Structure formats: C-alpha cells, structure tokens
TORVEXMI-40295 format. One record per atom (N, C-alpha, C): chain; residue in one letter; atom name; x, y, z. Coordinates in steps of 0.05 Angstrom, whole numbers. Example, Ala and Ser with C-alpha at 12.3 -4.5 7.8 and 13.67 -1.06 7.14 Angstrom:
BEGIN
> A,A,N,264,-114,156
> A,A,CA,246,-90,156
> A,A,C,264,-66,156
> A,S,N,257,-45,142
> A,S,CA,273,-21,143
> A,S,C,258,1,157
% end
This chain:
BEGIN
> A,M,N,64,-623,151
> A,M,CA,58,-598,138
> A,M,C,83,-587,124
> A,S,N,81,-580,99
> A,S,CA,104,-569,85
> A,S,C,111,-541,94
> A,A,N,136,-533,88
> A,A,CA,144,-506,96
> A,A,C,128,-485,82
> A,S,N,122,-489,57
> A,S,CA,107,-469,42
> A,S,C,78,-466,53
> A,T,N,66,-488,62
> A,T,CA,40,-487,74
> A,T,C,40,-472,100
> A,A,N,62,-476,116
> A,A,CA,64,-462,141
> A,A,C,67,-432,137
> A,W,N,82,-424,116
> A,W,CA,85,-395,110
> A,W,C,58,-384,101
> A,L,N,43,-400,86
> A,L,CA,17,-391,76
> A,L,C,-2,-386,99
> A,I,N,-3,-405,118
> A,I,CA,-20,-402,141
> A,I,C,-13,-378,158
> A,L,N,14,-374,161
> A,L,CA,23,-350,176
> A,L,C,14,-324,162
> A,G,N,18,-323,136
> A,G,CA,10,-299,121
> A,G,C,-20,-294,122
> A,L,N,-36,-315,119
> A,L,CA,-65,-312,120
> A,L,C,-75,-305,148
> A,G,N,-61,-315,168
> A,G,CA,-68,-308,195
> A,G,C,-62,-279,202
> A,L,N,-39,-269,192
> A,L,CA,-31,-242,198
> A,L,C,-48,-221,182
> A,G,N,-57,-229,158
> A,G,CA,-70,-210,140
> A,G,C,-93,-194,153
> A,P,N,-113,-208,164
> A,P,CA,-135,-193,176
> A,P,C,-126,-175,200
> A,L,N,-107,-185,215
> A,L,CA,-97,-169,238
> A,L,C,-84,-143,228
> A,V,N,-68,-146,207
> A,V,CA,-55,-122,196
> A,V,C,-76,-104,183
> A,G,N,-96,-116,170
> A,G,CA,-117,-100,158
> A,G,C,-133,-83,178
> A,S,N,-138,-95,201
> A,S,CA,-151,-80,223
> A,S,C,-134,-56,232
> A,F,N,-108,-61,234
> A,F,CA,-90,-40,242
> A,F,C,-88,-18,221
> A,I,N,-88,-26,196
> A,I,CA,-87,-7,174
> A,I,C,-112,11,175
> A,G,N,-135,-1,181
> A,G,CA,-159,14,183
> A,G,C,-157,36,205
> A,L,N,-145,28,227
> A,L,CA,-141,47,249
> A,L,C,-121,69,240
> A,L,N,-99,62,227
> A,L,CA,-80,82,219
> A,L,C,-92,101,198
> A,S,N,-107,90,180
> A,S,CA,-118,107,158
> A,S,C,-138,128,169
> A,L,N,-149,123,193
> A,L,CA,-166,143,205
> A,L,C,-151,162,224
> A,R,N,-133,151,239
> A,R,CA,-120,167,260
> A,R,C,-97,184,250
> A,L,N,-81,174,231
> A,L,CA,-58,190,221
> A,L,C,-67,216,210
> A,P,N,-87,218,192
> A,P,CA,-94,244,181
> A,P,C,-105,263,202
> A,Q,N,-116,252,224
> A,Q,CA,-127,269,245
> A,Q,C,-106,277,266
> A,G,N,-81,266,263
> A,G,CA,-60,271,283
> A,G,C,-65,258,309
> A,R,N,-82,238,310
> A,R,CA,-88,224,335
> A,R,C,-67,203,341
> A,P,N,-63,196,366
> A,P,CA,-43,176,373
> A,P,C,-51,149,362
> A,V,N,-31,134,353
> A,V,CA,-36,108,340
> A,V,C,-33,85,360
> A,I,N,-11,86,374
> A,I,CA,-4,64,392
> A,I,C,-20,66,418
> A,W,N,-22,90,429
> A,W,CA,-36,94,455
> A,W,C,-65,99,451
> A,G,N,-81,92,470
> A,G,CA,-109,97,469
> A,G,C,-125,73,459
> A,R,N,-145,65,473
> A,R,CA,-161,42,466
> A,R,C,-180,48,443
> A,S,N,-186,27,428
> A,S,CA,-206,30,407
> A,S,C,-233,33,420
> A,A,N,-250,50,408
> A,A,CA,-276,55,418
> A,A,C,-296,58,395
> A,C,N,-321,54,401
> A,C,CA,-342,58,381
> A,C,C,-343,87,373
> A,P,N,-342,94,347
> A,P,CA,-343,122,340
> A,P,C,-370,136,345
> A,A,N,-390,120,350
> A,A,CA,-417,131,355
> A,A,C,-422,136,384
> A,C,N,-417,116,401
> A,C,CA,-423,119,430
> A,C,C,-398,122,447
> A,A,N,-374,120,435
> A,A,CA,-349,123,449
> A,A,C,-344,102,471
> A,T,N,-359,80,470
> A,T,CA,-354,58,489
> A,T,C,-329,43,481
> A,P,N,-309,39,500
> A,P,CA,-285,24,493
> A,P,C,-292,-4,484
> A,L,N,-278,-14,464
> A,L,CA,-284,-41,453
> A,L,C,-267,-62,467
> A,G,N,-279,-84,473
> A,G,CA,-265,-106,485
> A,G,C,-253,-125,464
> A,V,N,-239,-145,473
> A,V,CA,-227,-165,455
> A,V,C,-247,-178,437
> A,P,N,-271,-187,447
> A,P,CA,-290,-199,429
> A,P,C,-299,-181,406
> A,D,N,-297,-155,410
> A,D,CA,-306,-136,390
> A,D,C,-284,-130,369
> A,L,N,-260,-140,374
> A,L,CA,-238,-132,357
> A,L,C,-226,-155,341
> A,V,N,-238,-178,342
> A,V,CA,-228,-201,326
> A,V,C,-234,-195,296
> A,P,N,-213,-193,280
> A,P,CA,-217,-185,252
> A,P,C,-237,-203,238
> A,I,N,-254,-192,221
> A,I,CA,-273,-205,204
> A,I,C,-295,-219,221
> A,L,N,-287,-236,239
> A,L,CA,-307,-252,254
> A,L,C,-325,-234,272
> A,S,N,-313,-214,285
> A,S,CA,-329,-196,302
> A,S,C,-350,-182,285
> A,F,N,-342,-172,262
> A,F,CA,-361,-158,245
> A,F,C,-384,-176,237
> A,L,N,-378,-201,230
> A,L,CA,-398,-219,221
> A,L,C,-416,-227,245
> A,A,N,-404,-232,268
> A,A,CA,-419,-240,292
> A,A,C,-438,-218,301
> A,L,N,-429,-193,299
> A,L,CA,-445,-170,308
> A,L,C,-463,-159,286
> A,R,N,-461,-172,263
> A,R,CA,-477,-163,239
> A,R,C,-471,-134,232
> A,G,N,-446,-126,235
> A,G,CA,-438,-100,227
> A,G,C,-447,-77,245
> A,R,N,-454,-83,270
> A,R,CA,-464,-62,288
> A,R,C,-451,-63,315
> A,C,N,-449,-40,328
> A,C,CA,-436,-39,354
> A,C,C,-453,-56,374
> A,R,N,-439,-70,391
> A,R,CA,-452,-87,411
> A,R,C,-468,-70,431
> A,H,N,-459,-45,436
> A,H,CA,-471,-29,457
> A,H,C,-494,-11,447
> A,C,N,-489,4,425
> A,C,CA,-509,23,416
> A,C,C,-522,15,389
> A,R,N,-512,-6,377
> A,R,CA,-523,-17,352
> A,R,C,-518,2,328
> A,A,N,-500,21,331
> A,A,CA,-493,38,308
> A,A,C,-477,21,288
> A,P,N,-478,28,262
> A,P,CA,-463,12,243
> A,P,C,-433,15,247
> A,I,N,-419,-8,245
> A,I,CA,-389,-8,247
> A,I,C,-379,1,219
> A,P,N,-359,19,218
> A,P,CA,-348,28,192
> A,P,C,-339,4,176
> A,R,N,-349,1,152
> A,R,CA,-343,-22,135
> A,R,C,-314,-21,125
> A,R,N,-300,1,128
> A,R,CA,-273,2,119
> A,R,C,-256,-18,133
> A,Y,N,-262,-24,159
> A,Y,CA,-247,-44,173
> A,Y,C,-249,-72,161
> A,L,N,-274,-80,155
> A,L,CA,-278,-106,143
> A,L,C,-265,-107,115
> A,S,N,-269,-85,100
> A,S,CA,-257,-85,73
> A,S,C,-227,-87,73
> A,L,N,-214,-73,92
> A,L,CA,-185,-74,93
> A,L,C,-175,-100,104
> A,E,N,-190,-112,123
> A,E,CA,-182,-138,133
> A,E,C,-184,-159,112
> A,L,N,-205,-159,96
> A,L,CA,-207,-178,74
> A,L,C,-186,-173,52
> A,A,N,-181,-147,47
> A,A,CA,-161,-140,27
> A,A,C,-134,-150,34
> A,C,N,-126,-147,60
> A,C,CA,-100,-156,69
> A,C,C,-98,-186,69
> A,L,N,-120,-200,75
> A,L,CA,-121,-229,73
> A,L,C,-116,-238,44
> A,C,N,-130,-225,25
> A,C,CA,-128,-233,-3
> A,C,C,-100,-226,-14
> A,L,N,-89,-203,-6
> A,L,CA,-62,-196,-16
> A,L,C,-41,-215,-6
> A,A,N,-44,-224,19
> A,A,CA,-25,-243,30
> A,A,C,-27,-270,15
> A,G,N,-51,-279,10
> A,G,CA,-54,-303,-6
> A,G,C,-43,-301,-34
> A,W,N,-48,-278,-47
> A,W,CA,-37,-273,-74
> A,W,C,-7,-274,-74
> A,S,N,5,-260,-55
> A,S,CA,35,-259,-54
> A,S,C,47,-287,-49
> A,L,N,35,-302,-31
> A,L,CA,46,-328,-24
> A,L,C,40,-349,-45
> A,A,N,19,-344,-61
> A,A,CA,14,-362,-83
> A,A,C,35,-359,-106
> A,V,N,43,-334,-110
> A,V,CA,63,-329,-131
> A,V,C,91,-335,-121
> A,H,N,97,-328,-96
> A,H,CA,123,-333,-84
> A,H,C,121,-348,-58
> A,P,N,118,-374,-58
> A,P,CA,116,-389,-33
> A,P,C,140,-385,-15
> A,G,N,135,-386,11
> A,G,CA,158,-384,29
> A,G,C,162,-356,40
> A,P,N,185,-352,52
> A,P,CA,191,-326,65
> A,P,C,189,-302,46
> A,L,N,197,-306,21
> A,L,CA,195,-284,1
> A,L,C,166,-276,-3
> A,G,N,148,-295,-3
> A,G,CA,119,-288,-6
> A,G,C,109,-273,18
> A,L,N,118,-280,42
> A,L,CA,110,-265,66
> A,L,C,121,-236,65
> A,A,N,146,-233,55
> A,A,CA,157,-207,51
> A,A,C,140,-191,31
> A,G,N,131,-204,10
> A,G,CA,113,-191,-9
> A,G,C,87,-183,3
> A,A,N,77,-199,21
> A,A,CA,52,-191,35
> A,A,C,57,-166,51
> A,A,N,80,-164,64
> A,A,CA,86,-139,79
> A,A,C,88,-115,60
> A,L,N,99,-119,36
> A,L,CA,99,-98,17
> A,L,C,71,-90,9
> A,A,N,54,-109,4
> A,A,CA,26,-103,-4
> A,A,C,12,-88,17
> A,W,N,15,-96,42
> A,W,CA,2,-82,64
> A,W,C,11,-53,66
> A,Q,N,37,-48,63
> A,Q,CA,47,-21,64
> A,Q,C,35,-4,41
> A,L,N,35,-16,17
> A,L,CA,25,-2,-6
> A,L,C,-5,4,-3
> A,L,N,-20,-15,8
> A,L,CA,-48,-11,12
> A,L,C,-54,14,30
> A,L,N,-40,16,52
> A,L,CA,-44,38,70
> A,L,C,-37,65,56
> A,L,N,-15,65,41
> A,L,CA,-7,89,27
> A,L,C,-27,97,5
> A,A,N,-37,76,-9
> A,A,CA,-57,82,-30
> A,A,C,-83,93,-18
> A,V,N,-91,83,5
> A,V,CA,-116,93,18
> A,V,C,-112,122,26
> A,L,N,-89,128,38
> A,L,CA,-84,156,47
> A,L,C,-82,175,24
> A,D,N,-70,166,2
> A,D,CA,-68,184,-21
> A,D,C,-95,187,-35
> A,A,N,-111,166,-36
> A,A,CA,-137,168,-49
> A,A,C,-156,186,-33
> A,E,N,-154,185,-7
> A,E,CA,-172,200,10
> A,E,C,-162,228,17
> A,H,N,-136,231,19
> A,H,CA,-125,256,29
> A,H,C,-103,268,12
> A,F,N,-96,256,-10
> A,F,CA,-73,264,-27
> A,F,C,-48,268,-9
> A,W,N,-43,247,6
> A,W,CA,-21,249,27
> A,W,C,-6,223,27
> A,L,N,20,225,24
> A,L,CA,39,202,26
> A,L,C,60,210,47
> A,P,N,54,205,72
> A,P,CA,72,215,93
> A,P,C,98,200,94
> A,R,N,119,214,100
> A,R,CA,146,202,101
> A,R,C,148,182,124
> A,I,N,131,184,144
> A,I,CA,132,165,166
> A,I,C,125,137,155
> A,L,N,113,136,131
> A,L,CA,106,110,119
> A,L,C,123,104,94
> A,T,N,131,125,79
> A,T,CA,146,119,55
> A,T,C,176,113,61
> A,L,N,187,125,82
> A,L,CA,214,118,89
> A,L,C,217,89,99
> A,P,N,199,80,116
> A,P,CA,200,51,123
> A,P,C,197,33,99
> A,L,N,181,41,79
> A,L,CA,178,25,55
> A,L,C,206,22,41
> A,I,N,222,42,41
> A,I,CA,249,40,29
> A,I,C,266,21,46
> A,V,N,265,24,72
> A,V,CA,281,8,90
> A,V,C,273,-22,87
> A,T,N,247,-28,87
> A,T,CA,239,-55,85
> A,T,C,246,-67,57
> A,G,N,246,-50,37
> A,G,CA,254,-60,10
> A,G,C,283,-67,9
> A,L,N,300,-51,22
> A,L,CA,329,-57,23
> A,L,C,333,-83,39
> A,A,N,318,-86,61
> A,A,CA,320,-111,77
> A,A,C,311,-135,61
> A,A,N,289,-132,46
> A,A,CA,278,-155,31
> A,A,C,297,-164,9
> A,S,N,314,-146,0
> A,S,CA,333,-153,-22
> A,S,C,354,-173,-12
> A,L,N,356,-177,14
> A,L,CA,375,-196,26
> A,L,C,363,-224,27
> A,I,N,337,-227,23
> A,I,CA,324,-253,24
> A,I,C,333,-270,0
> A,P,N,343,-294,4
> A,P,CA,351,-310,-19
> A,P,C,327,-321,-33
> A,G,N,331,-329,-58
> A,G,CA,310,-343,-73
> A,G,C,294,-325,-91
> A,Q,N,302,-300,-95
> A,Q,CA,287,-283,-113
> A,Q,C,291,-291,-142
> A,G,N,314,-302,-149
> A,G,CA,317,-316,-174
> A,G,C,317,-299,-199
> A,A,N,326,-275,-198
> A,A,CA,328,-258,-222
> A,A,C,353,-241,-220
> A,E,N,365,-236,-242
> A,E,CA,390,-221,-242
> A,E,C,387,-192,-235
> A,W,N,363,-181,-236
> A,W,CA,358,-153,-230
> A,W,C,352,-149,-200
> A,T,N,354,-170,-184
> A,T,CA,348,-167,-155
> A,T,C,375,-168,-139
> A,G,N,373,-161,-114
> A,G,CA,397,-161,-97
> A,G,C,401,-134,-85
> A,P,N,418,-133,-64
> A,P,CA,423,-108,-50
> A,P,C,432,-85,-67
> A,A,N,451,-90,-86
> A,A,CA,461,-68,-102
> A,A,C,439,-56,-120
> A,W,N,423,-74,-133
> A,W,CA,401,-64,-150
> A,W,C,380,-50,-133
> A,S,N,376,-60,-109
> A,S,CA,356,-48,-91
> A,S,C,365,-19,-83
> A,L,N,389,-16,-75
> A,L,CA,399,10,-67
> A,L,C,399,29,-91
> A,L,N,408,20,-114
> A,L,CA,407,37,-138
> A,L,C,379,44,-146
> A,G,N,360,25,-143
> A,G,CA,333,30,-150
> A,G,C,320,51,-132
> A,A,N,327,50,-106
> A,A,CA,317,71,-88
> A,A,C,327,98,-96
> A,A,N,352,100,-102
> A,A,CA,364,126,-109
> A,A,C,352,137,-135
> A,L,N,351,120,-156
> A,L,CA,341,129,-182
> A,L,C,311,134,-180
> A,G,N,297,119,-165
> A,G,CA,268,123,-163
> A,G,C,262,150,-151
> A,F,N,277,157,-130
> A,F,CA,272,183,-117
> A,F,C,280,206,-136
> A,L,N,304,204,-148
> A,L,CA,314,225,-165
> A,L,C,297,230,-189
> A,S,N,287,209,-201
> A,S,CA,271,212,-226
> A,S,C,246,229,-221
> A,L,N,231,223,-201
> A,L,CA,207,239,-196
> A,L,C,212,265,-183
> A,A,N,233,266,-166
> A,A,CA,240,292,-153
> A,A,C,249,312,-175
> A,L,N,265,304,-194
> A,L,CA,274,322,-215
> A,L,C,251,329,-234
> A,L,N,233,309,-239
> A,L,CA,210,314,-256
> A,L,C,192,335,-243
> A,G,N,187,332,-217
> A,G,CA,171,351,-203
> A,G,C,183,379,-203
> A,L,N,210,380,-200
> A,L,CA,224,406,-200
> A,L,C,222,419,-227
> A,A,N,225,404,-248
> A,A,CA,223,415,-275
> A,A,C,195,425,-281
> A,Y,N,175,410,-273
> A,Y,CA,147,419,-277
> A,Y,C,142,445,-262
> A,R,N,152,447,-238
> A,R,CA,147,471,-221
> A,R,C,161,495,-234
> A,R,N,185,491,-245
> A,R,CA,199,513,-258
> A,R,C,185,522,-284
> A,L,N,174,503,-299
> A,L,CA,163,509,-325
> A,L,C,134,520,-322
> A,R,N,119,508,-304
> A,R,CA,90,516,-302
> A,R,C,84,534,-278
> A,G,N,102,537,-260
> A,G,CA,98,555,-237
> A,G,C,79,544,-216
> A,R,N,74,518,-216
> A,R,CA,57,505,-196
> A,R,C,66,476,-193
> A,E,N,56,464,-171
> A,E,CA,63,436,-166
> A,E,C,50,417,-185
> A,G,N,65,398,-196
> A,G,CA,54,378,-213
> A,G,C,55,350,-201
> A,L,N,73,346,-182
> A,L,CA,76,321,-168
> A,L,C,79,327,-138
> A,G,N,66,311,-122
> A,G,CA,70,314,-94
> A,G,C,97,303,-86
> A,G,N,109,314,-65
> A,G,CA,135,305,-56
> A,G,C,135,276,-47
> A,G,N,112,266,-38
> A,G,CA,111,238,-29
> A,G,C,114,218,-51
> A,D,N,107,226,-76
> A,D,CA,110,207,-98
> A,D,C,138,198,-103
> A,A,N,157,217,-100
> A,A,CA,186,210,-104
> A,A,C,195,190,-83
> A,Y,N,186,193,-58
> A,Y,CA,194,174,-37
> A,Y,C,180,147,-42
> A,L,N,155,148,-52
> A,L,CA,142,123,-57
> A,L,C,156,107,-79
> A,L,N,164,121,-101
> A,L,CA,178,107,-122
> A,L,C,205,98,-112
> A,A,N,218,113,-94
> A,A,CA,243,103,-82
> A,A,C,238,77,-68
> A,G,N,215,75,-54
> A,G,CA,208,49,-41
> A,G,C,204,28,-61
> A,G,N,191,34,-83
> A,G,CA,187,15,-105
> A,G,C,214,6,-117
> A,G,N,232,24,-120
> A,G,CA,259,17,-130
> A,G,C,274,-1,-111
> A,A,N,270,4,-85
> A,A,CA,284,-12,-65
> A,A,C,273,-41,-65
> A,W,N,247,-43,-69
> A,W,CA,234,-70,-69
> A,W,C,239,-85,-95
> A,C,N,237,-71,-117
> A,C,CA,237,-84,-144
> A,C,C,263,-82,-158
> A,G,N,281,-64,-151
> A,G,CA,307,-61,-165
> A,G,C,306,-39,-186
> A,A,N,329,-29,-193
> A,A,CA,331,-7,-211
> A,A,C,319,-13,-239
> A,A,N,324,-38,-248
> A,A,CA,314,-45,-275
> A,A,C,284,-46,-277
> A,A,N,270,-46,-254
> A,A,CA,241,-48,-254
> A,A,C,228,-21,-255
> A,L,N,242,1,-252
> A,L,CA,230,27,-250
> A,L,C,214,34,-275
> A,P,N,224,29,-300
> A,P,CA,207,36,-323
> A,P,C,180,21,-323
> A,T,N,181,-5,-315
> A,T,CA,156,-20,-314
> A,T,C,136,-8,-294
> A,I,N,147,-1,-270
> A,I,CA,130,11,-250
> A,I,C,116,36,-260
> A,L,N,132,53,-273
> A,L,CA,121,78,-283
> A,L,C,101,74,-306
> A,L,N,107,55,-324
> A,L,CA,88,50,-346
> A,L,C,62,39,-336
> A,I,N,63,21,-316
> A,I,CA,37,11,-305
> A,I,C,22,33,-291
> A,A,N,37,50,-276
> A,A,CA,24,72,-261
> A,A,C,11,91,-281
> A,A,N,26,99,-301
> A,A,CA,15,118,-321
> A,A,C,-9,106,-336
> A,G,N,-7,81,-343
> A,G,CA,-29,68,-357
> A,G,C,-54,66,-340
> A,A,N,-50,59,-314
> A,A,CA,-73,57,-296
> A,A,C,-85,84,-291
> A,G,N,-68,104,-288
> A,G,CA,-79,131,-284
> A,G,C,-95,141,-308
> A,L,N,-85,136,-332
> A,L,CA,-99,144,-356
> A,L,C,-126,128,-359
> A,A,N,-125,103,-352
> A,A,CA,-149,87,-353
> A,A,C,-170,97,-334
> A,S,N,-162,105,-310
> A,S,CA,-181,116,-291
> A,S,C,-194,141,-301
> A,V,N,-178,158,-314
> A,V,CA,-190,183,-325
> A,V,C,-210,177,-347
> A,L,N,-204,158,-364
> A,L,CA,-223,150,-385
> A,L,C,-248,138,-374
> A,V,N,-246,123,-353
> A,V,CA,-269,111,-340
> A,V,C,-287,133,-328
> A,L,N,-274,152,-315
> A,L,CA,-290,174,-303
> A,L,C,-304,190,-324
> A,K,N,-290,195,-346
> A,K,CA,-303,210,-368
> A,K,C,-326,195,-380
> A,A,N,-322,169,-383
> A,A,CA,-343,152,-394
> A,A,C,-367,151,-376
> A,A,N,-363,154,-350
> A,A,CA,-385,154,-330
> A,A,C,-398,182,-328
> A,G,N,-388,201,-344
> A,G,CA,-400,227,-343
> A,G,C,-390,246,-322
> A,R,N,-368,239,-309
> A,R,CA,-357,256,-288
> A,R,C,-336,274,-301
> A,P,N,-340,301,-298
> A,P,CA,-320,319,-311
> A,P,C,-293,317,-298
> A,V,N,-272,316,-315
> A,V,CA,-244,314,-306
> A,V,C,-229,337,-319
> A,R,N,-219,355,-302
> A,R,CA,-204,378,-312
> A,R,C,-174,374,-309
> A,A,N,-158,387,-326
> A,A,CA,-129,383,-325
> A,A,C,-118,392,-299
> A,Q,N,-130,412,-285
> A,Q,CA,-119,422,-260
> A,Q,C,-128,406,-236
> A,D,N,-146,386,-240
> A,D,CA,-155,370,-217
> A,D,C,-133,353,-207
> A,P,N,-130,352,-180
> A,P,CA,-109,335,-169
> A,P,C,-114,305,-174
> A,V,N,-93,290,-178
> A,V,CA,-96,261,-183
> A,V,C,-79,247,-162
> A,P,N,-90,227,-148
> A,P,CA,-75,212,-128
> A,P,C,-56,192,-142
> A,F,N,-34,203,-154
> A,F,CA,-16,186,-170
> A,F,C,-4,164,-153
> A,G,N,-2,168,-126
> A,G,CA,9,147,-109
> A,G,C,-7,121,-110
> A,V,N,-33,123,-115
> A,V,CA,-50,99,-118
> A,V,C,-40,82,-141
> A,F,N,-34,96,-163
> A,F,CA,-26,81,-187
> A,F,C,3,72,-185
> A,L,N,20,88,-172
> A,L,CA,47,79,-166
> A,L,C,47,54,-149
> A,A,N,30,53,-129
> A,A,CA,28,30,-112
> A,A,C,20,5,-128
> A,L,N,1,8,-146
> A,L,CA,-6,-14,-163
> A,L,C,17,-23,-180
> A,G,N,31,-4,-192
> A,G,CA,54,-11,-209
> A,G,C,76,-26,-193
> A,I,N,81,-16,-169
> A,I,CA,102,-29,-152
> A,I,C,94,-58,-146
> A,W,N,68,-61,-138
> A,W,CA,59,-87,-130
> A,W,C,60,-108,-152
> A,L,N,50,-100,-176
> A,L,CA,50,-119,-198
> A,L,C,78,-125,-208
> A,T,N,95,-105,-208
> A,T,CA,122,-109,-217
> A,T,C,137,-127,-197
> A,W,N,133,-123,-171
> A,W,CA,146,-140,-152
> A,W,C,137,-169,-155
> A,L,N,111,-173,-160
> A,L,CA,101,-200,-162
> A,L,C,112,-215,-187
> A,Y,N,112,-201,-210
> A,Y,CA,117,-215,-235
> A,Y,C,142,-206,-249
> A,G,N,156,-187,-238
> A,G,CA,181,-178,-250
> A,G,C,177,-156,-271
> A,P,N,198,-142,-279
> A,P,CA,195,-121,-299
> A,P,C,191,-134,-327
> A,W,N,179,-119,-344
> A,W,CA,175,-128,-372
> A,W,C,203,-132,-385
> A,G,N,207,-155,-396
> A,G,CA,232,-161,-408
> A,G,C,254,-169,-389
> A,G,N,246,-172,-362
> A,G,CA,265,-178,-342
> A,G,C,270,-208,-339
% end
C-alpha cells in the first residue's frame, strides 16, 4: 500500500466520525449544553444510545433512519454531516495527497461546522474561530505545499491582515451607518483563512465570498423570495467557501 493510499484511507475513515461529532456540536453549542460530558440520547424518548446506535452512516442505514427504541425519526443532519465530512476528506486528499491533504480535511471540517452555525444562528463563536487560526499556523509548517505564498511568515501575516481588514471595515460601516454591518466573528474567520491560505490569498477569498453571496441573493430573488437590504446575511458561510476553494487550488494568479 502506498503512503498516499494510507493517508486517503485514514481521512475517509475519520470523516464520518468527525461529521457525527460536528452534528452534536452544531446542536449543543447554541443551546449552551455540555459537549464532552453527557451521553448521546434519542431526542424523542431520551433513551441513551449504545455503540451500535452511534456508528456513523451505517447505524442510520441499518435502523432505516429511526430510533431503535421508540422508532422516532433520527435527525437527518447527522447523516448529512457524516457524508459531507467523508466527501470533503476525499476531495482534499484527491487534490493534495498525503499529510497536507489530511490537514486540508481538518480545515474543511472546521469550516463546515462554522458555516452550519452561521447559517442557522448567525453565530461564529471564538471558541471555534480561534482554533482555526491556530491550526492554520500549524499547517503552514507542513512541507510540500509548493507555492511561494505559503509558509509560516505568510500564514502569520495572513492572519493579521485578514482580521484587520474586516474589523476595520466593520468599524467604518458602524461609524457611517450607525448599525452593525459585519458580525465580529467574520473578522476572526477571515483571520483563520489568512492563516491557512497566506496573506496573498486574502483577495481571492474575499472575491469568492462576495461572488457567492451575490449569487445566493440572485437565486433567492429568482425563486420569488423577498430579500431586503436590512436582512442579515450569513457571510461566514460564503467566507468558508472562499477559504476552502482558495486553500485547495491557490489564489488567482498565485
């Protein structure tokens, strides 16, 4: 077995496990419930779940999407996130075989959780964005990235510039309009993107995020859903997309 195949198997094996944990975090963090302590239980009958009920993907399929005890439907978010993390790991390791690809899978998993929280709650907690910055700085030490815009110095500069750019933009908007235009978590998220992708990648991240955000508004309008200028937008979702694609394929012109 080649080394790249071994890394791929590891990433694909970890993906569903991480996806199941992300499903748990996405529900418990907004509710302020403990994450590490406390057994998983059926949300309908509160029966604690055993190991056979918690095997990612396979348990859902074996139980046909229903609780073993009360037959209530199992939330499909778990299966969706488990499959998503599996696919993201495969995507990352296909583009960057080896340890760098596994690091990219870790990035994707972090971004997925942040995107879910922002989409559902307009919330990018620092308990998640700060580790994104730290893991980005650590990933910059992995050899084999193969581009002049990568490395610890670019990573550190990217984190600093990423945070300052959106923090100052948010401050300027608040001074000019008298209301919040950007959530404080967006600046920390872009700092994480700068740490992972490097300072030179920040314009690409922002262009992808802005383009994706505009496209989503146009799609909503085409579907007949009213979109007002004062409606909140989960910009973190689009930032996460920009960070992910930029990390995978590099900045435009890079």
